[in-house]
C-alpha beads as a LAMMPS data file, in Angstrom:
LAMMPS data file: protein, C-alpha beads

307 atoms
306 bonds

1 atom types
1 bond types

-500.0 500.0 xlo xhi
-500.0 500.0 ylo yhi
-500.0 500.0 zlo zhi

Masses

1 110.0

Atoms # bond

1 1 1 -127.358 -300.174 -406.625
2 1 1 -130.544 -298.297 -405.712
3 1 1 -131.133 -298.308 -401.884
4 1 1 -134.173 -297.607 -399.846
5 1 1 -134.676 -293.941 -400.736
6 1 1 -134.253 -294.438 -404.384
7 1 1 -136.742 -297.363 -404.426
8 1 1 -139.265 -295.407 -402.340
9 1 1 -138.935 -292.546 -404.835
10 1 1 -139.893 -294.996 -407.641
11 1 1 -142.751 -296.368 -405.487
12 1 1 -144.264 -293.038 -404.999
13 1 1 -144.183 -292.412 -408.741
14 1 1 -145.801 -295.777 -409.423
15 1 1 -148.521 -294.967 -406.854
16 1 1 -149.425 -291.887 -408.731
17 1 1 -149.344 -293.466 -412.233
18 1 1 -150.536 -297.033 -411.707
19 1 1 -152.777 -297.409 -408.733
20 1 1 -156.437 -298.225 -409.606
21 1 1 -155.640 -298.980 -413.283
22 1 1 -156.434 -302.283 -415.081
23 1 1 -153.688 -303.973 -416.930
24 1 1 -154.611 -304.849 -420.549
25 1 1 -151.383 -306.771 -421.563
26 1 1 -147.853 -307.384 -420.702
27 1 1 -145.007 -308.018 -423.148
28 1 1 -141.679 -309.609 -422.166
29 1 1 -138.858 -308.589 -424.531
30 1 1 -136.052 -310.284 -422.574
31 1 1 -136.557 -313.460 -420.586
32 1 1 -133.811 -312.710 -418.164
33 1 1 -135.876 -309.816 -416.770
34 1 1 -138.544 -312.480 -415.560
35 1 1 -135.958 -315.295 -414.711
36 1 1 -137.295 -315.501 -411.146
37 1 1 -140.750 -316.191 -412.482
38 1 1 -140.268 -319.869 -412.699
39 1 1 -143.345 -320.591 -414.909
40 1 1 -141.723 -318.545 -417.782
41 1 1 -142.410 -315.296 -419.708
42 1 1 -145.871 -316.368 -421.096
43 1 1 -147.260 -317.241 -417.717
44 1 1 -145.846 -314.002 -416.320
45 1 1 -147.748 -311.900 -418.995
46 1 1 -150.842 -314.045 -418.624
47 1 1 -151.025 -313.517 -414.843
48 1 1 -150.864 -309.695 -415.243
49 1 1 -153.590 -309.315 -418.001
50 1 1 -156.870 -308.309 -416.685
51 1 1 -155.605 -307.510 -413.181
52 1 1 -156.173 -304.132 -411.443
53 1 1 -153.039 -302.496 -409.675
54 1 1 -153.568 -301.563 -406.140
55 1 1 -151.323 -299.140 -404.078
56 1 1 -147.760 -300.100 -404.579
57 1 1 -145.714 -301.049 -401.523
58 1 1 -142.108 -301.433 -400.586
59 1 1 -139.812 -303.053 -398.101
60 1 1 -136.156 -302.391 -398.159
61 1 1 -134.995 -302.455 -401.834
62 1 1 -138.018 -304.353 -403.052
63 1 1 -141.312 -303.050 -404.190
64 1 1 -144.496 -304.687 -405.309
65 1 1 -147.795 -303.804 -407.081
66 1 1 -150.570 -305.781 -405.445
67 1 1 -152.965 -307.217 -408.123
68 1 1 -156.671 -307.536 -407.733
69 1 1 -158.784 -309.815 -409.948
70 1 1 -162.266 -308.422 -409.552
71 1 1 -163.888 -311.629 -410.694
72 1 1 -162.300 -313.578 -407.827
73 1 1 -160.107 -315.587 -410.226
74 1 1 -156.546 -316.669 -409.389
75 1 1 -154.720 -313.606 -408.193
76 1 1 -157.605 -312.292 -406.021
77 1 1 -160.275 -313.548 -403.630
78 1 1 -163.998 -313.377 -404.267
79 1 1 -164.254 -310.084 -402.239
80 1 1 -161.571 -308.543 -404.343
81 1 1 -158.668 -308.796 -401.946
82 1 1 -155.239 -309.134 -403.626
83 1 1 -153.732 -312.659 -403.710
84 1 1 -150.792 -311.862 -405.926
85 1 1 -148.371 -309.008 -406.608
86 1 1 -145.868 -307.765 -409.233
87 1 1 -142.727 -307.903 -407.369
88 1 1 -139.836 -305.883 -408.596
89 1 1 -136.065 -305.473 -407.738
90 1 1 -134.064 -302.938 -409.714
91 1 1 -130.667 -304.532 -409.356
92 1 1 -127.802 -302.351 -410.471
93 1 1 -129.498 -300.540 -413.366
94 1 1 -133.221 -301.362 -413.443
95 1 1 -135.650 -298.532 -414.136
96 1 1 -139.433 -298.479 -413.934
97 1 1 -140.558 -295.766 -416.249
98 1 1 -143.987 -294.423 -417.176
99 1 1 -144.890 -292.375 -420.366
100 1 1 -146.861 -292.049 -423.470
101 1 1 -147.394 -295.543 -424.970
102 1 1 -146.444 -294.441 -428.450
103 1 1 -143.011 -293.059 -427.547
104 1 1 -139.917 -294.618 -428.885
105 1 1 -138.770 -297.871 -427.301
106 1 1 -135.756 -297.633 -425.135
107 1 1 -132.524 -299.524 -426.136
108 1 1 -132.677 -301.720 -422.924
109 1 1 -136.370 -302.208 -422.734
110 1 1 -137.061 -305.532 -421.138
111 1 1 -140.880 -305.606 -420.143
112 1 1 -143.732 -303.387 -421.203
113 1 1 -147.126 -303.197 -419.512
114 1 1 -150.213 -301.573 -421.230
115 1 1 -153.254 -300.451 -419.432
116 1 1 -156.965 -300.718 -420.468
117 1 1 -157.473 -296.959 -420.399
118 1 1 -154.822 -296.428 -423.131
119 1 1 -152.980 -293.992 -420.935
120 1 1 -149.317 -293.963 -419.870
121 1 1 -147.692 -297.390 -420.138
122 1 1 -145.184 -298.945 -417.612
123 1 1 -141.719 -300.112 -418.807
124 1 1 -138.915 -302.080 -417.104
125 1 1 -135.573 -300.890 -418.699
126 1 1 -132.416 -302.553 -417.481
127 1 1 -129.099 -302.171 -419.106
128 1 1 -127.174 -304.784 -417.021
129 1 1 -130.119 -307.140 -416.531
130 1 1 -129.399 -307.784 -412.856
131 1 1 -132.929 -306.550 -411.887
132 1 1 -136.017 -308.727 -412.208
133 1 1 -139.735 -308.885 -412.147
134 1 1 -142.069 -311.705 -411.088
135 1 1 -145.608 -312.341 -409.979
136 1 1 -145.560 -313.846 -406.554
137 1 1 -148.237 -314.968 -404.092
138 1 1 -148.922 -312.629 -401.123
139 1 1 -148.652 -314.185 -397.690
140 1 1 -149.149 -312.695 -394.088
141 1 1 -146.485 -310.484 -392.962
142 1 1 -144.538 -311.609 -389.969
143 1 1 -143.403 -308.053 -389.192
144 1 1 -146.834 -306.623 -388.845
145 1 1 -147.281 -303.011 -387.677
146 1 1 -149.594 -300.736 -385.738
147 1 1 -152.500 -301.723 -387.954
148 1 1 -151.841 -305.443 -387.737
149 1 1 -150.115 -307.901 -390.117
150 1 1 -150.452 -307.087 -393.836
151 1 1 -149.413 -309.102 -396.853
152 1 1 -146.059 -309.376 -398.465
153 1 1 -144.828 -311.291 -401.426
154 1 1 -143.751 -314.854 -400.397
155 1 1 -140.116 -314.573 -401.804
156 1 1 -139.285 -311.630 -399.556
157 1 1 -141.255 -312.854 -396.370
158 1 1 -137.902 -313.543 -394.647
159 1 1 -136.581 -309.978 -394.984
160 1 1 -136.520 -307.728 -392.026
161 1 1 -138.463 -304.468 -391.710
162 1 1 -136.709 -301.330 -392.970
163 1 1 -135.940 -298.419 -390.603
164 1 1 -138.656 -296.236 -392.227
165 1 1 -141.378 -298.735 -391.735
166 1 1 -143.997 -298.307 -388.876
167 1 1 -143.517 -301.830 -387.822
168 1 1 -139.728 -301.622 -387.314
169 1 1 -138.849 -302.572 -383.662
170 1 1 -135.761 -300.734 -382.324
171 1 1 -135.578 -303.088 -379.329
172 1 1 -135.445 -306.131 -381.463
173 1 1 -132.873 -304.466 -383.692
174 1 1 -130.676 -303.785 -380.643
175 1 1 -130.997 -307.357 -379.426
176 1 1 -130.106 -308.790 -382.810
177 1 1 -127.202 -306.486 -383.060
178 1 1 -125.730 -307.720 -379.786
179 1 1 -126.188 -311.412 -380.829
180 1 1 -124.677 -310.983 -384.197
181 1 1 -121.075 -310.596 -383.271
182 1 1 -119.868 -308.806 -386.396
183 1 1 -118.915 -305.370 -387.533
184 1 1 -121.589 -302.722 -387.417
185 1 1 -121.530 -302.101 -391.190
186 1 1 -121.793 -305.652 -391.970
187 1 1 -124.841 -305.800 -389.604
188 1 1 -126.435 -302.795 -391.384
189 1 1 -126.099 -304.560 -394.741
190 1 1 -127.576 -307.797 -393.502
191 1 1 -131.186 -307.830 -394.950
192 1 1 -132.385 -310.450 -392.350
193 1 1 -131.537 -307.832 -389.599
194 1 1 -132.580 -304.518 -391.233
195 1 1 -133.550 -304.048 -394.790
196 1 1 -132.977 -301.294 -397.343
197 1 1 -129.602 -300.104 -396.156
198 1 1 -126.834 -300.384 -398.649
199 1 1 -123.123 -299.291 -398.905
200 1 1 -123.779 -295.557 -399.411
201 1 1 -126.175 -295.009 -396.654
202 1 1 -124.397 -297.268 -394.186
203 1 1 -121.293 -295.147 -394.550
204 1 1 -123.380 -291.908 -394.153
205 1 1 -125.221 -293.218 -391.075
206 1 1 -122.070 -294.378 -389.380
207 1 1 -120.385 -290.976 -390.133
208 1 1 -123.369 -289.216 -388.587
209 1 1 -123.273 -291.556 -385.564
210 1 1 -119.488 -291.024 -385.175
211 1 1 -118.840 -294.860 -385.194
212 1 1 -116.313 -296.856 -387.177
213 1 1 -117.603 -299.349 -389.678
214 1 1 -115.611 -302.239 -388.008
215 1 1 -116.994 -301.555 -384.517
216 1 1 -117.969 -304.973 -382.986
217 1 1 -121.731 -305.106 -382.599
218 1 1 -121.497 -307.079 -379.221
219 1 1 -119.864 -304.074 -377.623
220 1 1 -122.374 -301.575 -378.637
221 1 1 -124.649 -299.898 -375.975
222 1 1 -128.209 -299.377 -376.446
223 1 1 -127.701 -295.651 -376.869
224 1 1 -125.111 -296.253 -379.650
225 1 1 -127.417 -298.591 -381.452
226 1 1 -130.208 -295.915 -381.105
227 1 1 -127.757 -293.381 -382.501
228 1 1 -126.915 -295.416 -385.638
229 1 1 -130.692 -296.220 -386.238
230 1 1 -131.595 -292.562 -385.851
231 1 1 -128.704 -291.500 -388.269
232 1 1 -129.878 -294.172 -390.826
233 1 1 -133.558 -292.733 -390.662
234 1 1 -132.253 -289.231 -390.900
235 1 1 -130.000 -289.575 -393.731
236 1 1 -132.340 -291.735 -395.817
237 1 1 -135.147 -289.306 -395.050
238 1 1 -133.013 -286.466 -396.337
239 1 1 -132.061 -288.407 -399.420
240 1 1 -135.769 -289.250 -400.084
241 1 1 -136.680 -285.544 -399.937
242 1 1 -134.350 -284.767 -402.911
243 1 1 -135.073 -287.838 -404.960
244 1 1 -132.255 -290.069 -403.788
245 1 1 -128.690 -290.480 -404.965
246 1 1 -127.724 -290.623 -408.677
247 1 1 -124.072 -291.201 -409.565
248 1 1 -124.970 -291.880 -413.171
249 1 1 -127.956 -292.030 -415.512
250 1 1 -128.825 -295.462 -414.506
251 1 1 -130.868 -294.519 -411.378
252 1 1 -133.826 -292.347 -412.239
253 1 1 -137.451 -291.916 -411.106
254 1 1 -140.454 -293.094 -413.113
255 1 1 -140.273 -289.870 -415.175
256 1 1 -136.463 -290.428 -416.009
257 1 1 -135.218 -287.729 -413.579
258 1 1 -132.073 -288.175 -411.429
259 1 1 -131.834 -287.528 -407.632
260 1 1 -129.557 -284.983 -406.081
261 1 1 -128.397 -286.296 -402.760
262 1 1 -124.942 -287.158 -403.987
263 1 1 -124.280 -283.441 -403.555
264 1 1 -124.883 -283.750 -399.801
265 1 1 -122.914 -286.939 -399.060
266 1 1 -120.622 -286.510 -396.027
267 1 1 -118.551 -289.658 -396.301
268 1 1 -119.286 -291.981 -399.258
269 1 1 -117.013 -291.415 -402.199
270 1 1 -115.138 -288.425 -400.597
271 1 1 -111.748 -290.055 -400.263
272 1 1 -109.043 -287.498 -399.176
273 1 1 -111.643 -284.620 -399.047
274 1 1 -111.812 -282.829 -395.708
275 1 1 -114.335 -284.178 -393.209
276 1 1 -117.177 -281.627 -392.950
277 1 1 -116.961 -281.800 -389.077
278 1 1 -113.224 -281.655 -388.361
279 1 1 -111.344 -281.266 -391.593
280 1 1 -109.510 -284.601 -391.427
281 1 1 -109.190 -286.181 -394.826
282 1 1 -111.743 -288.877 -395.347
283 1 1 -110.231 -292.365 -395.538
284 1 1 -111.251 -295.170 -397.847
285 1 1 -110.825 -298.808 -396.778
286 1 1 -111.353 -302.074 -398.622
287 1 1 -114.617 -303.769 -397.471
288 1 1 -116.379 -306.830 -398.847
289 1 1 -115.000 -306.166 -402.391
290 1 1 -116.320 -302.725 -402.094
291 1 1 -115.313 -299.531 -400.214
292 1 1 -115.863 -298.033 -396.740
293 1 1 -115.380 -294.301 -396.275
294 1 1 -114.852 -292.833 -392.786
295 1 1 -113.243 -290.059 -390.873
296 1 1 -110.153 -291.206 -388.906
297 1 1 -110.805 -288.584 -386.289
298 1 1 -114.483 -288.602 -385.848
299 1 1 -114.821 -292.356 -386.303
300 1 1 -111.677 -293.893 -384.736
301 1 1 -110.855 -297.487 -385.492
302 1 1 -111.755 -299.705 -382.521
303 1 1 -109.124 -301.803 -380.772
304 1 1 -111.176 -304.949 -381.295
305 1 1 -112.243 -304.483 -384.921
306 1 1 -114.394 -306.890 -386.753
307 1 1 -113.968 -306.772 -390.536

Bonds

1 1 1 2
2 1 2 3
3 1 3 4
4 1 4 5
5 1 5 6
6 1 6 7
7 1 7 8
8 1 8 9
9 1 9 10
10 1 10 11
11 1 11 12
12 1 12 13
13 1 13 14
14 1 14 15
15 1 15 16
16 1 16 17
17 1 17 18
18 1 18 19
19 1 19 20
20 1 20 21
21 1 21 22
22 1 22 23
23 1 23 24
24 1 24 25
25 1 25 26
26 1 26 27
27 1 27 28
28 1 28 29
29 1 29 30
30 1 30 31
31 1 31 32
32 1 32 33
33 1 33 34
34 1 34 35
35 1 35 36
36 1 36 37
37 1 37 38
38 1 38 39
39 1 39 40
40 1 40 41
41 1 41 42
42 1 42 43
43 1 43 44
44 1 44 45
45 1 45 46
46 1 46 47
47 1 47 48
48 1 48 49
49 1 49 50
50 1 50 51
51 1 51 52
52 1 52 53
53 1 53 54
54 1 54 55
55 1 55 56
56 1 56 57
57 1 57 58
58 1 58 59
59 1 59 60
60 1 60 61
61 1 61 62
62 1 62 63
63 1 63 64
64 1 64 65
65 1 65 66
66 1 66 67
67 1 67 68
68 1 68 69
69 1 69 70
70 1 70 71
71 1 71 72
72 1 72 73
73 1 73 74
74 1 74 75
75 1 75 76
76 1 76 77
77 1 77 78
78 1 78 79
79 1 79 80
80 1 80 81
81 1 81 82
82 1 82 83
83 1 83 84
84 1 84 85
85 1 85 86
86 1 86 87
87 1 87 88
88 1 88 89
89 1 89 90
90 1 90 91
91 1 91 92
92 1 92 93
93 1 93 94
94 1 94 95
95 1 95 96
96 1 96 97
97 1 97 98
98 1 98 99
99 1 99 100
100 1 100 101
101 1 101 102
102 1 102 103
103 1 103 104
104 1 104 105
105 1 105 106
106 1 106 107
107 1 107 108
108 1 108 109
109 1 109 110
110 1 110 111
111 1 111 112
112 1 112 113
113 1 113 114
114 1 114 115
115 1 115 116
116 1 116 117
117 1 117 118
118 1 118 119
119 1 119 120
120 1 120 121
121 1 121 122
122 1 122 123
123 1 123 124
124 1 124 125
125 1 125 126
126 1 126 127
127 1 127 128
128 1 128 129
129 1 129 130
130 1 130 131
131 1 131 132
132 1 132 133
133 1 133 134
134 1 134 135
135 1 135 136
136 1 136 137
137 1 137 138
138 1 138 139
139 1 139 140
140 1 140 141
141 1 141 142
142 1 142 143
143 1 143 144
144 1 144 145
145 1 145 146
146 1 146 147
147 1 147 148
148 1 148 149
149 1 149 150
150 1 150 151
151 1 151 152
152 1 152 153
153 1 153 154
154 1 154 155
155 1 155 156
156 1 156 157
157 1 157 158
158 1 158 159
159 1 159 160
160 1 160 161
161 1 161 162
162 1 162 163
163 1 163 164
164 1 164 165
165 1 165 166
166 1 166 167
167 1 167 168
168 1 168 169
169 1 169 170
170 1 170 171
171 1 171 172
172 1 172 173
173 1 173 174
174 1 174 175
175 1 175 176
176 1 176 177
177 1 177 178
178 1 178 179
179 1 179 180
180 1 180 181
181 1 181 182
182 1 182 183
183 1 183 184
184 1 184 185
185 1 185 186
186 1 186 187
187 1 187 188
188 1 188 189
189 1 189 190
190 1 190 191
191 1 191 192
192 1 192 193
193 1 193 194
194 1 194 195
195 1 195 196
196 1 196 197
197 1 197 198
198 1 198 199
199 1 199 200
200 1 200 201
201 1 201 202
202 1 202 203
203 1 203 204
204 1 204 205
205 1 205 206
206 1 206 207
207 1 207 208
208 1 208 209
209 1 209 210
210 1 210 211
211 1 211 212
212 1 212 213
213 1 213 214
214 1 214 215
215 1 215 216
216 1 216 217
217 1 217 218
218 1 218 219
219 1 219 220
220 1 220 221
221 1 221 222
222 1 222 223
223 1 223 224
224 1 224 225
225 1 225 226
226 1 226 227
227 1 227 228
228 1 228 229
229 1 229 230
230 1 230 231
231 1 231 232
232 1 232 233
233 1 233 234
234 1 234 235
235 1 235 236
236 1 236 237
237 1 237 238
238 1 238 239
239 1 239 240
240 1 240 241
241 1 241 242
242 1 242 243
243 1 243 244
244 1 244 245
245 1 245 246
246 1 246 247
247 1 247 248
248 1 248 249
249 1 249 250
250 1 250 251
251 1 251 252
252 1 252 253
253 1 253 254
254 1 254 255
255 1 255 256
256 1 256 257
257 1 257 258
258 1 258 259
259 1 259 260
260 1 260 261
261 1 261 262
262 1 262 263
263 1 263 264
264 1 264 265
265 1 265 266
266 1 266 267
267 1 267 268
268 1 268 269
269 1 269 270
270 1 270 271
271 1 271 272
272 1 272 273
273 1 273 274
274 1 274 275
275 1 275 276
276 1 276 277
277 1 277 278
278 1 278 279
279 1 279 280
280 1 280 281
281 1 281 282
282 1 282 283
283 1 283 284
284 1 284 285
285 1 285 286
286 1 286 287
287 1 287 288
288 1 288 289
289 1 289 290
290 1 290 291
291 1 291 292
292 1 292 293
293 1 293 294
294 1 294 295
295 1 295 296
296 1 296 297
297 1 297 298
298 1 298 299
299 1 299 300
300 1 300 301
301 1 301 302
302 1 302 303
303 1 303 304
304 1 304 305
305 1 305 306
306 1 306 307
């Protein structure tokens, strides 16, 4: 599943190609793609038509396109402020692609958005149909930031800030870790504690921080928590710089291009390969119906492990 760096790569592409453009129409080709939009496909399409897309935003693995209705109709205030947004989650295989509107339709095309200027269209392609789109109300952001609270889609208002956000609070993160009483990797995957970190980057951050994934959070010092946070920020920043991690053709940016960070992974997917620090073979453990990868030497299993 795409994690924070991959979603941010897509968001940046959408900012280039959609910000400031007015939507002419939307076509839903598979109702499952808008299953979270409770009013149905026709309402989804109707609430997009005539709206202007503002600068796309992201929190964790979600991204949204704020929508302005310049006439002050539903979806925007009288002064042009956005009241709704097109909220997207890519799921396992979702792709948001831009291109010439007359190009061939993709096999797994689910939603198509056309713009009034007749330029590049926006398409949601999803082979496995685990991703989704919906139009959602914007509400005040409880996380806030240095410029004060902004607006977030109501369905994700409960999600914690991600480690690349200006509003992320390291002290609050440490306090929540200590109270959680779970393994550190489970905590990193808890979107109510820290958003955007998935299986890949959790393993990579813990390898960099030299901590085992089952380390009890209540035993961690402030310095150790800061080390994990810094490692997560560093590894996701590095992944973002090269377009994210692509293990197959299902994750691509808006132009259909894959990322290259899989070539730089230190732990994830490297079972029995030598640790890049000490040479010990990387170990794979079962974890929450998935896998965890770690170095037995650099990341020794704690005596009091939490699985």
